[in-house]
C-alpha positions as CSV (number, residue, x, y, z in Angstrom):
1,M,10.0,-13.1,-16.1
2,K,7.0,-14.7,-15.1
3,M,4.5,-12.8,-12.8
4,A,0.8,-13.5,-11.4
5,R,-1.7,-12.2,-13.4
6,A,-4.0,-9.4,-11.7
7,D,-7.5,-10.1,-11.8
8,A,-10.6,-8.0,-12.1
9,D,-10.9,-7.5,-8.5
10,D,-7.2,-6.6,-8.4
11,I,-7.8,-3.8,-10.9
12,E,-10.7,-2.5,-9.6
13,A,-8.9,-2.4,-5.9
14,A,-6.0,-0.5,-7.8
15,L,-8.2,2.1,-9.9
16,E,-10.3,3.0,-6.7
17,L,-7.1,3.3,-4.9
18,V,-5.9,5.7,-7.8
19,A,-9.3,7.7,-7.9
20,I,-8.6,8.3,-3.8
21,L,-5.2,9.3,-4.3
22,G,-6.6,11.8,-7.1
23,N,-9.0,13.2,-5.2
24,V,-6.7,13.9,-2.2
25,D,-3.6,15.1,-4.4
26,R,-6.4,17.7,-5.9
27,G,-7.4,18.7,-2.4
28,Y,-11.1,16.9,-2.3
29,M,-12.0,14.3,0.2
30,P,-12.0,10.7,-1.0
31,D,-15.4,9.7,-2.7
32,V,-17.0,7.8,-0.2
33,A,-20.0,8.4,1.9
34,D,-18.7,9.4,5.0
35,S,-17.4,12.5,3.4
36,E,-20.4,13.6,1.9
37,D,-20.5,16.6,4.5
38,E,-17.1,17.7,3.5
39,T,-16.0,18.8,0.0
40,F,-12.4,19.7,0.8
41,F,-9.2,17.5,2.4
42,D,-7.4,19.0,5.2
43,P,-4.4,17.3,5.7
44,D,-4.1,18.9,9.0
45,R,-7.5,17.4,10.3
46,E,-7.4,14.0,11.9
47,T,-10.6,13.0,11.0
48,H,-9.9,13.5,7.5
49,L,-6.2,11.7,7.4
50,K,-8.5,8.9,9.3
51,L,-10.8,8.6,6.8
52,F,-8.2,8.9,4.1
53,Y,-6.2,5.6,6.0
54,E,-9.7,3.7,5.9
55,C,-10.3,4.1,2.3
56,V,-6.8,3.2,1.2
57,M,-6.9,0.2,3.6
58,D,-10.1,-0.7,2.3
59,C,-8.3,-0.9,-1.2
60,V,-5.5,-3.0,-0.2
61,E,-7.6,-5.4,1.9
62,R,-10.2,-6.3,-0.3
63,S,-7.9,-7.3,-2.9
64,P,-4.8,-8.7,-0.6
65,G,-1.8,-8.4,-2.8
66,G,-3.7,-6.8,-5.5
67,I,-1.9,-3.6,-6.2
68,F,1.2,-5.4,-6.0
69,R,-0.2,-7.5,-8.8
70,V,-1.1,-5.0,-10.9
71,V,2.0,-2.7,-10.6
72,W,4.3,-5.5,-11.2
73,G,2.5,-7.1,-14.1
74,F,2.7,-4.0,-16.2
75,Q,6.1,-4.0,-15.1
76,T,6.6,-7.3,-16.2
77,L,5.0,-6.5,-19.6
78,V,7.7,-3.9,-19.8
79,A,10.6,-6.0,-18.7
80,N,9.6,-8.8,-21.1
81,N,9.7,-6.5,-23.8
82,V,5.9,-6.7,-24.8
83,I,5.4,-3.2,-24.9
84,D,7.7,-0.2,-25.9
85,P,9.0,1.2,-23.0
86,E,10.6,4.3,-24.8
87,L,6.9,5.7,-25.7
88,D,4.7,7.8,-23.2
89,Y,1.8,5.5,-24.7
90,L,1.0,1.9,-24.6
91,E,2.0,0.1,-27.8
92,L,3.5,-3.0,-28.8
93,H,7.5,-3.4,-28.6
94,P,9.1,-2.9,-32.0
95,R,10.4,-6.4,-31.8
96,L,6.9,-7.9,-31.7
97,T,5.4,-5.9,-34.5
98,A,8.0,-6.7,-36.4
99,A,7.7,-10.5,-35.7
100,L,4.0,-10.1,-36.4
101,D,4.4,-8.0,-39.6
102,A,7.3,-10.8,-40.8
103,R,4.4,-13.8,-40.2
104,D,1.9,-11.9,-42.1
105,K,4.0,-11.4,-45.5
106,P,3.5,-13.9,-47.7
């Protein structure tokens, strides 16, 4: 399977989105200049939800399709057996490490 590669802007937008979601998940405001007055995110406050939406959309609009390329690019690595899907950390698929080992042997 082939997939368009995420570029640096795509990855930056995805990392920023993850930071926003992580802050809100832990109960904090997204880390933006507009939220300096308040520390804690309240999902019942319309102003907080509006700021959250604007932050998320800024990530999406700054790199249209970027989040898609980052996520599906990773999924393509798994589907193409480039990384080992059985591990909870990133490592080359055993098939590839075996091929590399065989290539390096005299």
